[in-house]
Phi, psi and omega in degrees: 000146179245141176229140178233094186293344186260005190296316188291341179270351179283142175248122185287140175307146182300132176291142175283151185267113175247022188103185186250099177307333180298330181295322180285313183309315185297338178286343187290139181301132182068019181288137173200154171306137175280154190286153169246107195252126182272137182236090183297324176303318179288326175302315179293318180302317182268005178067035181244168184285315184214145171226131184228143180250122169278109189264101180263030182291344181212098186240107180054038171094354186244158189267037175191172182288347195299339179298328183296313178290321182295319185294312185287323176292318176297318181300313182287324178294329181270009176089018183295143179229327185241301187209159173300320183293344181263001180297136174244109188231151171287129180296341179280355178300136174245124175276120186245136178203165168249158184201156165261358178147293186288320176300310184299322178295316179297319178296313182294326173294321177294322172303320180290319179297325182262004182062042178250182174252158176220139178229116193244135173252128189226139182296149175294148185090355177290140185303134178310322183302324180288317181296315181293333177295323179290313182297329182293344173276355178104359183282153165281134184232122172252119178279126187263134175280075186172190183268184183301318180298319176294327174295319181298310180303318176292322174301311177300313180299318179297314185297324187290337183273347187247107179295350176248030173257146168242123177283102181269056186269158175249007174219162174114191184271352184276178179287332191302320176306321179292319176295321176301316178298322176296323182293326182297338191287350170312315182303319186285328178294317179300314180303317182300322183279333182271337179262126186281349178219156184292139176287157174262342180208131175244127186245130185228134176284145188229127170253264174279337169112003183296316178295314179304323179289334173297313179301314178302311183298326180287318187263001172249025172248207177297153175101211187298146174226069182294164167290149177241122180251124178254150185226131182225162178286147179296342178265000182215052188266062184290330180289310183302316183289326173296318182287328175295321179278341183084005179206159181303133183232130177277137176247104184301152170276179005286162184236094190273004183301148174287345176283065193305317181295347181255006184276070176241145181261346179228146171282138179300140187293321178296324184286321188315312179301323182290313187290315183301320182266332195255352183267126181285319187208149176226135178226162172243154174225161177266166177298327180291322177295320178286326172305310181297320177288328172303311184296318182291329177283324178301325183293334178261021178063033175243120184277111182224124170287182180304314179299314183297317188285347175304330179299311179298311178306316181294319183289333174293323174287344181257008192298334178294348177260004180269157177236166177299339181262002181293138167251116188250133174247118175256128176267108175270104200275350183208157171265197181270126182294141189097347174248102175207213186291000000 
């Protein structure tokens, strides 16, 4: 476990205004705010006043929150200014990205929605269901003999070779990770609207850290300043090790966790300054702990995949830091693959 007692007093730099991602999100077929579900039994187990789960198992027809970042990043990358329907794009454009599953599927879905092509690079060892889900959206998929970082490198190279390609990444040095992070804040605006009082703790699963940096940017500006707890697989704890070292640390693969979307060996360069300064605590969890959390959430009629259930496993590891007055929000970032629209 890592603790940063000064995180709540840090103020994130003011975000640049690139428009309102929520306006574009509302144009997505089937878009609606996802539920914030109160779970009194889990609150009782942890000895807190309230525990709520932000359930992202079905977001605009896809089984994770990733469509929020992908849609806004692609919209901005294609020169969008007002709405999706007003985009003027070359139908020969190819959206290129690396993924551990959910982001690639979201990119492929956006390509299909906009009548574009998609080329997705995915690490070897990714569950076949994730790969087939991306192909099912009409994308070309290359399985990379390596880890997520190597998939990112392959995607970046491929995009550089194609003058009609847009690198629709959510990590790396391009602008699209910044735009993706802006898109993820729709989740946090919804929590603000759905929760009648400010949370004391927000728990977020972490891979390379783009979404977690959105959480930090949101809660380290004006308004509520809850503690932020990040959760990673014990076999891919790049953020925890980086926080402990005070600088980005690579965790070499292979990363075998079933929490596929969290299997990252490096913290994203855009995300790192926010995470270093604004995260209060970081923990790691095992596959066995997330399996148990999945079952317990399913018992409460909440559909959560391994990455989504990591939030519950993580707050259980953090329970000694909770109080009887705590209001805890768990962000469950994905559903079970094979269960979608």
